[in-house]
PyMOL commands that place a pseudoatom at each C-alpha (Angstrom):
pseudoatom trace, name=CA, resn=MET, resi=1, chain=A, elem=C, hetatm=0, pos=[83.603, 48.064, 162.806]
pseudoatom trace, name=CA, resn=ALA, resi=2, chain=A, elem=C, hetatm=0, pos=[84.958, 51.574, 162.194]
pseudoatom trace, name=CA, resn=LYS, resi=3, chain=A, elem=C, hetatm=0, pos=[82.731, 54.528, 161.949]
pseudoatom trace, name=CA, resn=PHE, resi=4, chain=A, elem=C, hetatm=0, pos=[83.329, 57.199, 159.282]
pseudoatom trace, name=CA, resn=THR, resi=5, chain=A, elem=C, hetatm=0, pos=[82.670, 60.753, 160.286]
pseudoatom trace, name=CA, resn=LYS, resi=6, chain=A, elem=C, hetatm=0, pos=[82.644, 63.871, 158.176]
pseudoatom trace, name=CA, resn=LYS, resi=7, chain=A, elem=C, hetatm=0, pos=[84.474, 67.037, 159.076]
pseudoatom trace, name=CA, resn=LYS, resi=8, chain=A, elem=C, hetatm=0, pos=[82.195, 69.708, 160.277]
pseudoatom trace, name=CA, resn=LYS, resi=9, chain=A, elem=C, hetatm=0, pos=[84.630, 72.637, 159.988]
pseudoatom trace, name=CA, resn=GLY, resi=10, chain=A, elem=C, hetatm=0, pos=[84.404, 73.230, 156.216]
pseudoatom trace, name=CA, resn=ASP, resi=11, chain=A, elem=C, hetatm=0, pos=[87.788, 75.022, 156.013]
pseudoatom trace, name=CA, resn=LEU, resi=12, chain=A, elem=C, hetatm=0, pos=[89.520, 75.089, 152.668]
pseudoatom trace, name=CA, resn=PRO, resi=13, chain=A, elem=C, hetatm=0, pos=[93.187, 74.200, 152.498]
pseudoatom trace, name=CA, resn=ALA, resi=14, chain=A, elem=C, hetatm=0, pos=[95.626, 77.079, 151.887]
pseudoatom trace, name=CA, resn=VAL, resi=15, chain=A, elem=C, hetatm=0, pos=[96.636, 77.757, 148.273]
pseudoatom trace, name=CA, resn=SER, resi=16, chain=A, elem=C, hetatm=0, pos=[100.290, 77.119, 147.617]
pseudoatom trace, name=CA, resn=THR, resi=17, chain=A, elem=C, hetatm=0, pos=[102.018, 80.204, 146.199]
pseudoatom trace, name=CA, resn=ALA, resi=18, chain=A, elem=C, hetatm=0, pos=[105.420, 78.604, 145.755]
pseudoatom trace, name=CA, resn=SER, resi=19, chain=A, elem=C, hetatm=0, pos=[105.130, 78.446, 141.941]
pseudoatom trace, name=CA, resn=LEU, resi=20, chain=A, elem=C, hetatm=0, pos=[103.859, 82.015, 141.431]
pseudoatom trace, name=CA, resn=PRO, resi=21, chain=A, elem=C, hetatm=0, pos=[107.317, 83.605, 140.924]
pseudoatom trace, name=CA, resn=ASP, resi=22, chain=A, elem=C, hetatm=0, pos=[108.113, 80.991, 138.278]
pseudoatom trace, name=CA, resn=ILE, resi=23, chain=A, elem=C, hetatm=0, pos=[104.921, 81.791, 136.401]
pseudoatom trace, name=CA, resn=VAL, resi=24, chain=A, elem=C, hetatm=0, pos=[105.540, 85.547, 136.603]
pseudoatom trace, name=CA, resn=PHE, resi=25, chain=A, elem=C, hetatm=0, pos=[109.080, 85.250, 135.249]
pseudoatom trace, name=CA, resn=MET, resi=26, chain=A, elem=C, hetatm=0, pos=[107.969, 82.886, 132.504]
pseudoatom trace, name=CA, resn=LEU, resi=27, chain=A, elem=C, hetatm=0, pos=[105.372, 85.448, 131.348]
pseudoatom trace, name=CA, resn=LEU, resi=28, chain=A, elem=C, hetatm=0, pos=[107.927, 88.234, 131.617]
pseudoatom trace, name=CA, resn=PHE, resi=29, chain=A, elem=C, hetatm=0, pos=[110.444, 86.391, 129.432]
pseudoatom trace, name=CA, resn=PHE, resi=30, chain=A, elem=C, hetatm=0, pos=[107.731, 85.520, 126.930]
pseudoatom trace, name=CA, resn=PHE, resi=31, chain=A, elem=C, hetatm=0, pos=[106.681, 89.145, 126.469]
pseudoatom trace, name=CA, resn=MET, resi=32, chain=A, elem=C, hetatm=0, pos=[110.299, 90.325, 126.344]
pseudoatom trace, name=CA, resn=THR, resi=33, chain=A, elem=C, hetatm=0, pos=[111.073, 87.978, 123.457]
pseudoatom trace, name=CA, resn=VAL, resi=34, chain=A, elem=C, hetatm=0, pos=[107.866, 88.587, 121.503]
pseudoatom trace, name=CA, resn=THR, resi=35, chain=A, elem=C, hetatm=0, pos=[107.635, 92.362, 121.811]
pseudoatom trace, name=CA, resn=THR, resi=36, chain=A, elem=C, hetatm=0, pos=[109.363, 94.540, 119.222]
pseudoatom trace, name=CA, resn=MET, resi=37, chain=A, elem=C, hetatm=0, pos=[110.409, 98.113, 119.822]
pseudoatom trace, name=CA, resn=LYS, resi=38, chain=A, elem=C, hetatm=0, pos=[109.220, 100.845, 117.491]
pseudoatom trace, name=CA, resn=ASP, resi=39, chain=A, elem=C, hetatm=0, pos=[112.100, 102.548, 115.679]
pseudoatom trace, name=CA, resn=SER, resi=40, chain=A, elem=C, hetatm=0, pos=[110.573, 105.939, 115.056]
pseudoatom trace, name=CA, resn=SER, resi=41, chain=A, elem=C, hetatm=0, pos=[107.169, 107.552, 114.902]
pseudoatom trace, name=CA, resn=LEU, resi=42, chain=A, elem=C, hetatm=0, pos=[106.047, 109.042, 111.616]
pseudoatom trace, name=CA, resn=MET, resi=43, chain=A, elem=C, hetatm=0, pos=[105.725, 112.794, 111.579]
pseudoatom trace, name=CA, resn=ILE, resi=44, chain=A, elem=C, hetatm=0, pos=[104.827, 112.930, 107.895]
pseudoatom trace, name=CA, resn=LYS, resi=45, chain=A, elem=C, hetatm=0, pos=[102.035, 111.704, 105.685]
pseudoatom trace, name=CA, resn=ASN, resi=46, chain=A, elem=C, hetatm=0, pos=[103.416, 108.548, 104.137]
pseudoatom trace, name=CA, resn=GLU, resi=47, chain=A, elem=C, hetatm=0, pos=[101.060, 106.967, 101.627]
pseudoatom trace, name=CA, resn=LEU, resi=48, chain=A, elem=C, hetatm=0, pos=[103.396, 104.855, 99.552]
pseudoatom trace, name=CA, resn=PRO, resi=49, chain=A, elem=C, hetatm=0, pos=[102.887, 104.514, 95.786]
pseudoatom trace, name=CA, resn=TYR, resi=50, chain=A, elem=C, hetatm=0, pos=[101.882, 101.235, 94.151]
pseudoatom trace, name=CA, resn=ALA, resi=51, chain=A, elem=C, hetatm=0, pos=[104.223, 99.057, 92.091]
pseudoatom trace, name=CA, resn=ASP, resi=52, chain=A, elem=C, hetatm=0, pos=[103.722, 95.693, 90.443]
pseudoatom trace, name=CA, resn=GLN, resi=53, chain=A, elem=C, hetatm=0, pos=[107.264, 94.321, 90.670]
pseudoatom trace, name=CA, resn=VAL, resi=54, chain=A, elem=C, hetatm=0, pos=[108.135, 94.404, 94.350]
pseudoatom trace, name=CA, resn=GLN, resi=55, chain=A, elem=C, hetatm=0, pos=[110.618, 92.434, 96.416]
pseudoatom trace, name=CA, resn=LYS, resi=56, chain=A, elem=C, hetatm=0, pos=[110.829, 92.178, 100.150]
pseudoatom trace, name=CA, resn=LEU, resi=57, chain=A, elem=C, hetatm=0, pos=[114.038, 93.240, 101.881]
pseudoatom trace, name=CA, resn=ASP, resi=58, chain=A, elem=C, hetatm=0, pos=[115.539, 90.263, 103.663]
pseudoatom trace, name=CA, resn=LYS, resi=59, chain=A, elem=C, hetatm=0, pos=[117.522, 91.748, 106.517]
pseudoatom trace, name=CA, resn=LYS, resi=60, chain=A, elem=C, hetatm=0, pos=[116.184, 94.841, 108.264]
pseudoatom trace, name=CA, resn=ASP, resi=61, chain=A, elem=C, hetatm=0, pos=[119.450, 95.495, 110.136]
pseudoatom trace, name=CA, resn=ARG, resi=62, chain=A, elem=C, hetatm=0, pos=[121.117, 96.453, 106.832]
pseudoatom trace, name=CA, resn=VAL, resi=63, chain=A, elem=C, hetatm=0, pos=[118.662, 99.229, 105.980]
pseudoatom trace, name=CA, resn=ILE, resi=64, chain=A, elem=C, hetatm=0, pos=[118.805, 102.964, 106.648]
pseudoatom trace, name=CA, resn=TYR, resi=65, chain=A, elem=C, hetatm=0, pos=[115.379, 104.596, 106.356]
pseudoatom trace, name=CA, resn=ILE, resi=66, chain=A, elem=C, hetatm=0, pos=[114.746, 108.104, 105.033]
pseudoatom trace, name=CA, resn=TYR, resi=67, chain=A, elem=C, hetatm=0, pos=[111.144, 109.370, 105.023]
pseudoatom trace, name=CA, resn=ALA, resi=68, chain=A, elem=C, hetatm=0, pos=[109.847, 112.188, 102.824]
pseudoatom trace, name=CA, resn=GLY, resi=69, chain=A, elem=C, hetatm=0, pos=[106.415, 113.753, 102.539]
pseudoatom trace, name=CA, resn=LYS, resi=70, chain=A, elem=C, hetatm=0, pos=[104.121, 116.482, 103.788]
pseudoatom trace, name=CA, resn=PRO, resi=71, chain=A, elem=C, hetatm=0, pos=[104.006, 116.911, 107.563]
pseudoatom trace, name=CA, resn=SER, resi=72, chain=A, elem=C, hetatm=0, pos=[101.021, 115.245, 109.208]
pseudoatom trace, name=CA, resn=PRO, resi=73, chain=A, elem=C, hetatm=0, pos=[98.198, 117.575, 110.321]
pseudoatom trace, name=CA, resn=ARG, resi=74, chain=A, elem=C, hetatm=0, pos=[99.592, 117.577, 113.856]
pseudoatom trace, name=CA, resn=TYR, resi=75, chain=A, elem=C, hetatm=0, pos=[102.831, 119.256, 112.688]
pseudoatom trace, name=CA, resn=GLN, resi=76, chain=A, elem=C, hetatm=0, pos=[101.502, 121.475, 109.874]
pseudoatom trace, name=CA, resn=ASP, resi=77, chain=A, elem=C, hetatm=0, pos=[101.041, 124.479, 112.176]
pseudoatom trace, name=CA, resn=LYS, resi=78, chain=A, elem=C, hetatm=0, pos=[104.733, 124.530, 113.021]
pseudoatom trace, name=CA, resn=PHE, resi=79, chain=A, elem=C, hetatm=0, pos=[106.370, 123.234, 109.810]
pseudoatom trace, name=CA, resn=GLY, resi=80, chain=A, elem=C, hetatm=0, pos=[103.878, 124.166, 107.063]
pseudoatom trace, name=CA, resn=THR, resi=81, chain=A, elem=C, hetatm=0, pos=[102.518, 121.976, 104.293]
pseudoatom trace, name=CA, resn=ALA, resi=82, chain=A, elem=C, hetatm=0, pos=[105.597, 121.720, 102.049]
pseudoatom trace, name=CA, resn=ALA, resi=83, chain=A, elem=C, hetatm=0, pos=[107.254, 118.311, 101.734]
pseudoatom trace, name=CA, resn=LYS, resi=84, chain=A, elem=C, hetatm=0, pos=[109.877, 117.620, 104.412]
pseudoatom trace, name=CA, resn=ILE, resi=85, chain=A, elem=C, hetatm=0, pos=[112.492, 114.978, 105.113]
pseudoatom trace, name=CA, resn=GLN, resi=86, chain=A, elem=C, hetatm=0, pos=[112.271, 112.971, 108.338]
pseudoatom trace, name=CA, resn=LEU, resi=87, chain=A, elem=C, hetatm=0, pos=[115.410, 111.348, 109.719]
pseudoatom trace, name=CA, resn=ASN, resi=88, chain=A, elem=C, hetatm=0, pos=[114.678, 109.210, 112.790]
pseudoatom trace, name=CA, resn=ASP, resi=89, chain=A, elem=C, hetatm=0, pos=[112.332, 111.342, 114.911]
pseudoatom trace, name=CA, resn=LYS, resi=90, chain=A, elem=C, hetatm=0, pos=[113.037, 114.834, 113.563]
pseudoatom trace, name=CA, resn=PHE, resi=91, chain=A, elem=C, hetatm=0, pos=[112.594, 116.903, 110.450]
pseudoatom trace, name=CA, resn=ALA, resi=92, chain=A, elem=C, hetatm=0, pos=[115.783, 117.675, 108.543]
pseudoatom trace, name=CA, resn=ASP, resi=93, chain=A, elem=C, hetatm=0, pos=[117.085, 119.644, 105.574]
pseudoatom trace, name=CA, resn=VAL, resi=94, chain=A, elem=C, hetatm=0, pos=[118.535, 118.030, 102.485]
pseudoatom trace, name=CA, resn=SER, resi=95, chain=A, elem=C, hetatm=0, pos=[122.025, 119.048, 103.612]
pseudoatom trace, name=CA, resn=GLU, resi=96, chain=A, elem=C, hetatm=0, pos=[121.690, 116.882, 106.766]
pseudoatom trace, name=CA, resn=VAL, resi=97, chain=A, elem=C, hetatm=0, pos=[121.077, 113.634, 104.836]
pseudoatom trace, name=CA, resn=ALA, resi=98, chain=A, elem=C, hetatm=0, pos=[124.771, 112.942, 104.170]
pseudoatom trace, name=CA, resn=ASN, resi=99, chain=A, elem=C, hetatm=0, pos=[125.747, 113.349, 107.836]
pseudoatom trace, name=CA, resn=TYR, resi=100, chain=A, elem=C, hetatm=0, pos=[122.818, 111.155, 108.908]
pseudoatom trace, name=CA, resn=VAL, resi=101, chain=A, elem=C, hetatm=0, pos=[123.852, 108.339, 106.562]
pseudoatom trace, name=CA, resn=LEU, resi=102, chain=A, elem=C, hetatm=0, pos=[127.468, 108.559, 107.731]
pseudoatom trace, name=CA, resn=ALA, resi=103, chain=A, elem=C, hetatm=0, pos=[126.381, 108.440, 111.384]
pseudoatom trace, name=CA, resn=GLU, resi=104, chain=A, elem=C, hetatm=0, pos=[124.093, 105.458, 110.745]
pseudoatom trace, name=CA, resn=ARG, resi=105, chain=A, elem=C, hetatm=0, pos=[126.846, 103.678, 108.822]
pseudoatom trace, name=CA, resn=ALA, resi=106, chain=A, elem=C, hetatm=0, pos=[129.282, 104.248, 111.694]
pseudoatom trace, name=CA, resn=SER, resi=107, chain=A, elem=C, hetatm=0, pos=[126.806, 102.829, 114.222]
pseudoatom trace, name=CA, resn=LYS, resi=108, chain=A, elem=C, hetatm=0, pos=[126.545, 99.502, 112.357]
pseudoatom trace, name=CA, resn=ARG, resi=109, chain=A, elem=C, hetatm=0, pos=[128.937, 96.588, 112.688]
pseudoatom trace, name=CA, resn=GLU, resi=110, chain=A, elem=C, hetatm=0, pos=[132.023, 96.810, 110.488]
pseudoatom trace, name=CA, resn=GLU, resi=111, chain=A, elem=C, hetatm=0, pos=[131.071, 93.885, 108.246]
pseudoatom trace, name=CA, resn=LEU, resi=112, chain=A, elem=C, hetatm=0, pos=[127.675, 95.504, 107.524]
pseudoatom trace, name=CA, resn=GLN, resi=113, chain=A, elem=C, hetatm=0, pos=[128.978, 98.959, 106.647]
pseudoatom trace, name=CA, resn=ASN, resi=114, chain=A, elem=C, hetatm=0, pos=[129.657, 98.123, 102.995]
pseudoatom trace, name=CA, resn=VAL, resi=115, chain=A, elem=C, hetatm=0, pos=[126.357, 96.335, 102.363]
pseudoatom trace, name=CA, resn=LEU, resi=116, chain=A, elem=C, hetatm=0, pos=[123.936, 98.925, 103.731]
pseudoatom trace, name=CA, resn=THR, resi=117, chain=A, elem=C, hetatm=0, pos=[120.860, 99.819, 101.695]
pseudoatom trace, name=CA, resn=THR, resi=118, chain=A, elem=C, hetatm=0, pos=[119.194, 103.222, 101.924]
pseudoatom trace, name=CA, resn=ALA, resi=119, chain=A, elem=C, hetatm=0, pos=[115.419, 102.842, 101.784]
pseudoatom trace, name=CA, resn=LEU, resi=120, chain=A, elem=C, hetatm=0, pos=[113.462, 105.889, 100.671]
pseudoatom trace, name=CA, resn=LYS, resi=121, chain=A, elem=C, hetatm=0, pos=[109.907, 105.884, 101.972]
pseudoatom trace, name=CA, resn=VAL, resi=122, chain=A, elem=C, hetatm=0, pos=[108.464, 108.725, 99.941]
pseudoatom trace, name=CA, resn=ASP, resi=123, chain=A, elem=C, hetatm=0, pos=[104.826, 109.802, 99.902]
pseudoatom trace, name=CA, resn=ASN, resi=124, chain=A, elem=C, hetatm=0, pos=[103.178, 109.454, 96.492]
pseudoatom trace, name=CA, resn=GLU, resi=125, chain=A, elem=C, hetatm=0, pos=[102.359, 113.192, 96.355]
pseudoatom trace, name=CA, resn=THR, resi=126, chain=A, elem=C, hetatm=0, pos=[105.952, 114.330, 96.981]
pseudoatom trace, name=CA, resn=ASN, resi=127, chain=A, elem=C, hetatm=0, pos=[107.723, 116.135, 94.141]
pseudoatom trace, name=CA, resn=MET, resi=128, chain=A, elem=C, hetatm=0, pos=[110.539, 114.303, 92.402]
pseudoatom trace, name=CA, resn=GLY, resi=129, chain=A, elem=C, hetatm=0, pos=[112.822, 117.322, 92.983]
pseudoatom trace, name=CA, resn=LEU, resi=130, chain=A, elem=C, hetatm=0, pos=[113.092, 116.492, 96.685]
pseudoatom trace, name=CA, resn=VAL, resi=131, chain=A, elem=C, hetatm=0, pos=[113.867, 112.846, 95.886]
pseudoatom trace, name=CA, resn=SER, resi=132, chain=A, elem=C, hetatm=0, pos=[116.518, 113.956, 93.395]
pseudoatom trace, name=CA, resn=ASP, resi=133, chain=A, elem=C, hetatm=0, pos=[118.120, 116.212, 96.017]
pseudoatom trace, name=CA, resn=ILE, resi=134, chain=A, elem=C, hetatm=0, pos=[118.218, 113.318, 98.494]
pseudoatom trace, name=CA, resn=LYS, resi=135, chain=A, elem=C, hetatm=0, pos=[119.849, 111.105, 95.881]
pseudoatom trace, name=CA, resn=GLN, resi=136, chain=A, elem=C, hetatm=0, pos=[122.514, 113.764, 95.194]
pseudoatom trace, name=CA, resn=GLU, resi=137, chain=A, elem=C, hetatm=0, pos=[123.372, 113.853, 98.898]
pseudoatom trace, name=CA, resn=LEU, resi=138, chain=A, elem=C, hetatm=0, pos=[123.560, 110.058, 98.992]
pseudoatom trace, name=CA, resn=ARG, resi=139, chain=A, elem=C, hetatm=0, pos=[126.009, 110.101, 96.069]
pseudoatom trace, name=CA, resn=LYS, resi=140, chain=A, elem=C, hetatm=0, pos=[128.304, 112.429, 98.012]
pseudoatom trace, name=CA, resn=VAL, resi=141, chain=A, elem=C, hetatm=0, pos=[128.766, 109.806, 100.747]
pseudoatom trace, name=CA, resn=ASN, resi=142, chain=A, elem=C, hetatm=0, pos=[128.896, 106.882, 98.305]
pseudoatom trace, name=CA, resn=ALA, resi=143, chain=A, elem=C, hetatm=0, pos=[125.573, 105.402, 99.470]
pseudoatom trace, name=CA, resn=LEU, resi=144, chain=A, elem=C, hetatm=0, pos=[124.655, 104.126, 96.017]
pseudoatom trace, name=CA, resn=LYS, resi=145, chain=A, elem=C, hetatm=0, pos=[122.448, 101.196, 96.980]
pseudoatom trace, name=CA, resn=ILE, resi=146, chain=A, elem=C, hetatm=0, pos=[118.960, 102.729, 97.111]
pseudoatom trace, name=CA, resn=ASN, resi=147, chain=A, elem=C, hetatm=0, pos=[115.597, 101.059, 97.604]
pseudoatom trace, name=CA, resn=TYR, resi=148, chain=A, elem=C, hetatm=0, pos=[112.280, 102.769, 96.896]
pseudoatom trace, name=CA, resn=THR, resi=149, chain=A, elem=C, hetatm=0, pos=[109.702, 101.388, 99.298]
pseudoatom trace, name=CA, resn=THR, resi=150, chain=A, elem=C, hetatm=0, pos=[106.277, 100.817, 97.710]
pseudoatom trace, name=CA, resn=ARG, resi=151, chain=A, elem=C, hetatm=0, pos=[103.053, 98.899, 98.185]
pseudoatom trace, name=CA, resn=GLY, resi=152, chain=A, elem=C, hetatm=0, pos=[102.097, 95.929, 96.063]
pseudoatom trace, name=CA, resn=GLY, resi=153, chain=A, elem=C, hetatm=0, pos=[99.574, 96.628, 93.317]
pseudoatom trace, name=CA, resn=THR, resi=154, chain=A, elem=C, hetatm=0, pos=[99.504, 98.013, 89.803]
pseudoatom trace, name=CA, resn=ALA, resi=155, chain=A, elem=C, hetatm=0, pos=[100.906, 101.327, 88.650]
pseudoatom trace, name=CA, resn=PHE, resi=156, chain=A, elem=C, hetatm=0, pos=[97.434, 102.377, 87.477]
pseudoatom trace, name=CA, resn=GLN, resi=157, chain=A, elem=C, hetatm=0, pos=[96.337, 102.616, 91.104]
pseudoatom trace, name=CA, resn=ASN, resi=158, chain=A, elem=C, hetatm=0, pos=[98.636, 105.661, 91.457]
pseudoatom trace, name=CA, resn=LEU, resi=159, chain=A, elem=C, hetatm=0, pos=[96.481, 107.681, 89.045]
pseudoatom trace, name=CA, resn=LYS, resi=160, chain=A, elem=C, hetatm=0, pos=[93.593, 108.206, 91.474]
for i in range(1, 160): cmd.bond("trace and resi %d" % i, "trace and resi %d" % (i + 1))
show_as sticks, trace
zoom trace
């Protein structure tokens, strides 16, 4: 008859690290596909007005964004409190809008250049004169497809 004996050492077997690189790369690829890059940081106050008939833009790659509003408190010391235009990550004059739209149009694929939409993200306290000036510059470069970005709600919410 055989006798069973227990080990007295108590050593644990070594952990296999052969699959660790696979796990690391799998996590890396997951985060690379899920993460989105931020286009630009807002340097202006941008509280969008309310509207009751809103539609969502389908394809974001066909949109050129122009921001307008008062500079945020961080930039008011340098740029003042008057409404400014932000193109990408810098403040700009109205005269620079046309060149910006042309440069953005040139950076897009050729089949998208004729279907680009210019989205105006204008703060609800911004004067209409600035918006009108932006629209005049857009007409000069034949960027006639304009979208006014708003929040969903009723127009009465703008009267606060």
